[in-house]
C-alpha positions in Angstrom: -9.0 -2.5 -9.1 -9.6 -1.9 -12.5 -11.9 -4.9 -13.1 -15.2 -4.0 -14.3 -18.5 -4.0 -12.5 -20.4 -6.9 -10.6 -24.1 -6.7 -12.5 -26.7 -9.2 -11.3 -28.8 -10.1 -14.0 -32.4 -10.8 -13.0 -34.5 -13.1 -15.4 -37.6 -15.0 -15.0 -39.1 -16.8 -18.1 -36.1 -17.0 -20.8 -32.9 -18.3 -19.1 -31.1 -18.4 -22.5 -31.9 -14.7 -23.0 -30.0 -14.2 -19.5 -27.1 -16.4 -20.8 -26.7 -14.7 -23.7 -26.7 -11.2 -22.3 -24.1 -12.3 -19.4 -21.7 -14.0 -22.1 -21.4 -10.7 -23.7 -21.2 -8.5 -20.5 -18.2 -10.9 -19.5 -16.5 -10.4 -23.3 -16.6 -6.6 -22.5 -14.7 -7.3 -19.2 -18.0 -7.2 -16.7 -18.6 -9.8 -14.0 -22.4 -10.7 -15.0 -24.0 -13.0 -12.4 -27.2 -14.9 -14.1 -29.6 -14.8 -11.1 -30.5 -18.4 -10.1 -29.8 -21.2 -12.0 -32.0 -23.1 -15.0 -33.0 -25.7 -12.7 -34.2 -23.5 -9.9 -38.1 -23.5 -9.1 -38.8 -19.9 -11.1 -41.9 -19.4 -8.6 -39.7 -20.0 -5.6 -39.6 -16.7 -3.5 -37.2 -18.8 -1.3 -33.9 -18.4 -3.2 -31.3 -18.9 -0.7 -27.9 -17.0 0.5 -26.6 -17.3 -2.8 -28.6 -15.2 -4.6 -28.9 -13.0 -1.7 -25.1 -12.6 -1.7 -24.8 -11.9 -5.7 -27.7 -9.4 -5.3 -26.0 -7.5 -2.3 -22.2 -7.6 -4.2 -23.9 -6.3 -7.5 -23.3 -2.6 -8.2 -25.8 -2.7 -11.0 -28.8 -4.9 -12.1 -30.3 -5.9 -15.5 -33.8 -7.0 -15.2 -35.1 -9.3 -18.2 -39.0 -9.0 -17.5 -40.9 -11.5 -19.9 -44.2 -12.8 -19.2 -44.3 -16.6 -18.3 -45.0 -18.9 -21.1 -48.7 -19.5 -21.6 -48.9 -23.0 -20.4 -48.3 -21.1 -17.1 -50.8 -18.6 -17.6 -54.2 -18.5 -16.4 -56.6 -18.0 -18.8 -59.0 -15.9 -16.2 -56.0 -14.0 -14.0 -54.3 -10.9 -15.6 -50.8 -11.4 -16.7 -48.3 -11.9 -14.0 -44.6 -11.9 -14.0 -42.9 -14.8 -11.8 -42.6 -14.8 -8.0 -38.9 -15.1 -8.4 -38.5 -12.0 -10.9 -40.7 -9.9 -8.7 -38.8 -10.3 -5.5 -35.5 -10.1 -7.3 -36.1 -6.8 -8.6 -38.0 -5.5 -5.5 -35.0 -6.5 -3.6 -32.6 -4.9 -5.9 -34.9 -1.7 -6.7 -35.1 -1.0 -2.4 -30.9 -1.5 -2.5 -29.9 0.2 -5.8 -30.0 3.5 -6.7 -32.2 3.9 -9.5 -29.5 5.0 -12.0 -28.3 1.7 -11.4 -31.3 -0.3 -12.1 -31.8 -1.3 -16.1 -35.2 -2.6 -16.9 -35.9 -4.2 -20.2 -39.1 -5.5 -21.4 -39.1 -8.3 -23.4 -42.4 -7.9 -25.9 -44.0 -6.3 -23.3 -45.4 -2.3 -23.9 -44.6 0.0 -20.9 -48.5 0.3 -20.8 -49.0 -3.5 -20.2 -46.9 -3.2 -17.2 -49.0 -4.0 -13.6 -49.4 -1.1 -11.4 -46.6 -2.0 -8.9 -43.8 -1.1 -11.5 -45.2 1.8 -13.6 -43.1 4.4 -13.5 -39.9 2.7 -13.5 -37.6 3.8 -16.3 -37.6 1.0 -18.8 -36.8 0.1 -22.5 -39.2 -2.0 -24.6 -37.3 -5.0 -26.4 -39.4 -6.5 -29.7 -39.1 -10.3 -29.6 -36.5 -11.9 -32.0 -34.0 -14.0 -31.9 -31.7 -14.8 -28.6 -28.6 -13.0 -30.5 -30.1 -10.5 -31.6 -32.3 -9.4 -28.5 -29.1 -9.8 -26.4 -27.3 -7.6 -28.5 -29.9 -4.5 -28.2 -30.0 -5.2 -24.8 -26.2 -5.1 -24.1 -25.9 -1.9 -26.4 -28.8 -0.2 -24.7 -27.2 -0.7 -21.1 -23.5 0.6 -22.1 -25.4 3.7 -23.5 -27.3 4.4 -20.5 -24.3 3.9 -17.9 -23.7 7.5 -16.6 -21.2 8.2 -13.8 -21.8 11.8 -12.5 -18.3 13.1 -11.4 -18.1 15.6 -8.6 -15.2 17.8 -8.8 -13.0 17.3 -5.5 -12.0 21.0 -5.2 -15.5 22.3 -5.1 -16.1 20.1 -1.6 -13.0 21.8 -0.7 -13.9 25.4 -1.4 -17.5 24.7 -0.3 -16.9 22.6 2.6 -19.7 24.2 4.7 -22.6 23.3 2.1 -21.1 20.0 1.2 -20.8 19.2 4.8 -24.5 20.0 5.6 -25.3 17.7 2.7 -23.2 14.8 3.5 -25.2 14.8 7.2 -28.6 15.5 5.2 -27.7 12.0 3.4 -27.7 10.0 6.6 -31.2 11.3 7.7 -32.8 9.7 4.2 -35.0 6.7 4.5 -33.9 6.0 0.6 -30.7 5.0 -0.7 -28.1 8.1 -1.0 -27.4 10.4 -3.8 -25.4 8.7 -6.5 -22.3 11.2 -5.4 -22.5 10.3 -2.1 -19.0 7.9 -2.3 -17.4 10.6 -4.4 -18.3 13.2 -1.8 -17.1 11.3 1.1 -13.6 10.5 -0.1 -13.1 14.0 -1.3 -14.6 15.4 2.5 -11.7 13.4 4.3 -9.3 16.4 3.8 -11.8 19.6 4.5 -12.9 17.4 7.3 -9.6 17.0 9.0 -8.9 20.6 8.7 -12.0 21.5 10.4 -11.6 18.7 13.1 -15.1 17.1 11.6 -13.4 14.0 10.7 -15.3 12.0 13.5 -18.6 13.1 12.0 -17.9 11.7 8.8 -16.8 8.3 10.3 -20.2 8.4 12.2 -22.4 9.1 9.3 -20.7 6.2 7.4 -21.3 3.9 10.5 -25.1 5.2 10.4 -25.7 4.4 6.9 -23.8 1.3 7.0 -27.3 -0.1 9.0 -29.1 0.9 6.2 -27.5 1.2 2.5 -24.8 -0.9 1.1 -23.3 -0.5 -2.7 -19.9 -1.3 -3.5 -18.8 2.1 -4.2 -20.3 3.1 -0.9 -19.0 0.7 1.1 -15.5 1.2 -0.2 -15.8 4.6 1.0 -17.1 3.9 4.3 -14.2 1.2 4.7 -11.5 3.9 3.8 -13.4 6.5 6.1 -13.1 4.4 9.1 -9.8 3.2 8.7 -8.4 6.9 8.0 -10.4 8.2 11.3 -8.7 5.1 13.1 -5.1 6.2 11.8 -5.7 9.7 12.4 -6.8 9.0 16.0 -3.5 6.9 16.2 -1.0 9.5 14.8 -2.5 12.1 17.4 -0.2 10.1 19.7 2.1 12.5 21.7 4.4 9.7 22.6 6.2 8.0 19.8 6.7 5.1 22.0 2.8 4.6 22.8 2.3 3.8 19.5 -0.6 1.2 19.7 0.9 -1.5 16.8 -2.1 -3.8 17.1 -4.2 -0.9 16.2 -2.1 -0.4 13.4 -1.7 -3.3 11.9 -5.5 -3.8 11.9 -5.6 -0.2 9.8 -3.1 -1.9 7.3 -4.7 -4.7 7.0 -7.9 -2.9 6.4 -6.1 -0.5 3.6 -4.4 -3.2 2.0 -7.5 -4.5 0.5 -8.1 -3.4 -3.2 -10.8 -0.7 -3.8 -12.0 -3.4 -6.8 -14.2 -0.5 -8.3 -14.2 0.1 -12.2 -11.8 2.8 -13.0 -11.8 1.8 -17.0 -15.6 3.5 -17.0 -15.3 6.0 -14.1 -11.8 7.6 -13.7 -13.1 9.1 -10.6 -12.2 6.2 -8.6 -8.9 6.3 -9.1 -9.3 9.0 -6.2 -10.2 6.0 -4.0 -7.0 4.2 -4.8 -5.3 7.5 -4.0 -6.3 7.9 -0.6 -6.4 4.1 0.2 -2.4 3.9 -0.8 -1.6 7.1 0.4 -2.9 6.0 4.2 -1.6 2.7 3.5 1.9 4.3 3.2 1.5 6.3 6.4 0.5 3.1 8.2 3.3 1.0 7.2 5.7 3.9 7.9 4.1 4.1 11.5 4.7 0.6 12.0 8.1 1.0 11.2 8.8 3.7 13.3 7.1 2.1 16.0 8.7 -1.1 15.6 12.1 0.5 15.6 11.4 2.5 18.7 10.2 -0.8 20.6 12.1 -3.7 19.3 14.0 -4.7 15.8 11.6 -7.2 15.0 12.2 -9.4 12.0 9.7 -7.4 9.5 10.7 -4.5 10.7 12.0 -3.2 7.3 9.3 -4.9 5.3 7.2 -2.1 6.6 9.4 0.6 5.5 9.5 -0.9 1.7 5.8 -1.5 2.0 5.5 2.1 2.7 7.8 3.4 -0.5 5.7 0.8 -2.9 2.0 2.3 -1.3 3.3 6.2 -1.9 4.3 5.1 -5.2 1.3 3.5 -6.1 -0.8 6.7 -4.4 0.9 8.8 -6.8 0.2 6.6 -9.5 -3.3 6.6 -8.8 -3.3 10.3 -8.8 -2.0 10.7 -12.4 -4.9 8.7 -13.4 -7.6 10.9 -12.0 -9.6 12.9 -13.8 -8.3 16.1 -12.0 -4.5 15.2 -13.3 -5.4 16.4 -17.2 -5.2 20.0 -16.5 -2.2 20.1 -14.1 -3.5 22.8 -12.3 -6.5 21.4 -10.7 -6.4 22.6 -6.8 -7.5 19.4 -5.5 -4.8 17.8 -7.9 -2.0 20.1 -6.7 -2.9 19.6 -3.0 -2.3 15.9 -3.4 0.8 16.2 -5.3 1.9 18.1 -2.4 0.5 15.3 0.4 2.1 13.0 -1.3 5.2 14.2 -2.1 6.0 15.1 1.5 4.9 11.7 3.0 7.4 10.2 0.0 10.0 12.5 1.4 9.5 11.7 5.5 9.3 8.0 4.5 13.0 8.1 1.9 14.3 10.1 5.1 13.3 7.0 7.0 15.0 4.3 4.8 18.2 7.0 4.6 17.7 8.1 1.0 18.3 11.8 2.1 19.1 13.3 -1.0 15.9 11.7 -2.7 14.0 12.9 0.2 15.5 16.4 0.0 14.3 16.4 -3.4 10.8 15.0 -2.9 9.8 17.3 -0.2 11.0 20.5 -2.0 8.5 19.1 -4.7 6.1 19.1 -2.0 6.4 22.8 -0.8 6.2 23.9 -4.7 3.0 21.9 -5.2 1.4 23.1 -1.7 2.4 27.0 -2.7 0.5 26.1 -6.4 -2.5 25.0 -4.8 -2.6 27.7 -1.9 -2.0 30.6 -5.0 -4.9 28.9 -6.8 -7.2 28.7 -4.1 -7.8 32.3 -3.3 -8.9 33.7 0.5 -12.1 35.0 -1.4 -12.6 31.5 -2.8 -12.4 29.5 0.2 -13.5 29.4 4.1 -10.7 31.2 6.1 -10.0 27.9 8.6 -9.0 26.0 5.8 -6.9 28.5 4.1 -4.8 28.6 7.5 -4.6 24.7 7.1 -3.1 25.0 3.8 -0.7 27.7 4.8 0.3 25.3 7.7 1.1 22.5 5.4 3.5 24.6 3.4 5.3 25.5 6.8 5.0 21.8 8.0 6.8 20.7 4.6 9.3 23.5 5.1 9.9 22.1 8.6 10.7 18.7 7.1 13.2 20.1 4.8 15.3 22.0 7.4 15.5 19.2 9.4 17.3 17.3 6.4 19.4 20.2 6.6 20.1 21.0 10.3 22.5 23.9 9.2 19.1 25.9 8.1 16.8 24.7 11.2 18.4 27.9 13.1 17.0 30.2 10.3 13.8 28.0 9.2 12.1 27.4 12.8 11.8 30.7 14.0 10.2 32.0 11.4 7.5 28.8 11.2 7.1 29.4 15.0 6.2 33.1 14.5 4.1 31.9 11.8 2.0 29.4 13.6 1.4 31.6 16.6 -0.5 34.5 14.5 -2.4 31.6 12.9 -3.6 30.2 16.3 -7.0 30.6 15.6 -7.2 27.4 13.4 -6.3 25.3 16.2 -8.2 22.3 15.1 -7.0 19.7 13.2 -3.5 20.2 11.3 -2.6 23.2 13.6 -2.6 21.4 16.6 -0.2 18.8 15.1 1.9 20.9 13.5 2.2 23.0 16.7 3.2 19.6 18.7 5.7 18.8 16.3 7.1 22.2 16.3 7.3 22.8 20.1 9.4 19.2 20.1 11.6 20.8 17.2 12.0 24.2 19.5 13.1 22.1 22.6 15.2 20.3 20.3 17.0 23.2 18.9 16.7 25.2 22.3 14.6 27.9 20.8 13.8 30.7 23.2 10.2 30.5 22.2 10.1 26.4 23.2 8.5 27.6 26.7 6.1 29.8 25.3 5.0 26.9 22.7 4.2 24.4 25.3 1.9 26.8 27.3 0.0 27.8 23.5 -0.2 24.0 23.3 -1.2 23.5 26.6 -3.8 25.9 26.5 -5.4 24.8 22.7 -5.2 21.2 24.1 -7.9 22.2 26.7 -9.9 23.5 24.0 -9.2 20.6 21.6 -10.5 18.3 24.3 
């Protein structure tokens, strides 16, 4: 994480210029990869698996288009680029979004281009010394970098619109919109609230067979792992937690995003979600192993959970939304992380710190709900936000058992009033509350059980 992007450099006539550009980019912290080698036959279309792999890993590409030397040109045929350049250019043009493909015409005018590349955005570079040309190319490339940012709260507030937008991207026969990866990441929470998380998983699976860029690949991996986590977490019987599945999810989430957060701070959101859900997965592994057997690495899970949730909060503070301190999605995620942190601390036996974190979670969630008025947001999502606050209050009461007799009846009353929001979080919250009602011998326990049974039939 935090490393600069991988950039593939296409060249067809001037390997020294390609190497000079590569060196300058490397000095700036990027990871350039010059296509082929100087001893590769430049006329060969079949460049092998290595070059294909390099192009597949690149987030951007720089194409150095230059006519071949005169001794390679036919006096009667029109000027043509070397086949390897056209092959790599075509391959990358099909894989990358246009904004991520940077074409430089070395000693060539746009009007001199063959018809098959006309219309592509390009920069003319006058013939000069290698150092001078490489300096111009790199500076132009840096000035051209654009990282459009999607405001996370917009995806939450206008979820109906963005939900349809995501589905429309899956049907395109061209690379997805440059905002796709970010939107998918910010869509995870509203999709969970509305019971649509499985649709995000399906869209990502569908696109996996078609398009591949580093940010989209990371987003797909996170959506898949988070979707699996939520399926496992919905298990009503903690003794039946599938530890093998959880270990697989933890392994997937343990892989860093490796996206360039130094030039696009929005990529910190990918780390926020990755490490938060990794912490939750490690917590479930801790609980699952504790219920089944005291495995040798039992306590390692709770240690990793604490490390991961701390990393999640740190990543959140580096996101663009943290600057104002009152962005709704920032406040919402502060609430999520603080509640999860409190749950982890509770299981590790640190009750006082757990109370502190969950108290902060309630404060953050109430501020987020206040920032998102009912006029701005869909009714179902507004109800889910209110349920988030109730859940945190239950957590706090569990840490102070004397308060449970006062808190639980009020939470039950409010949950029953919010039954229209039975999808997503409501169902999980209701299940948890019903268990607490039985444990604390609440008169309403039987009513909760009946409502839960009815909601379960609707859910299935």
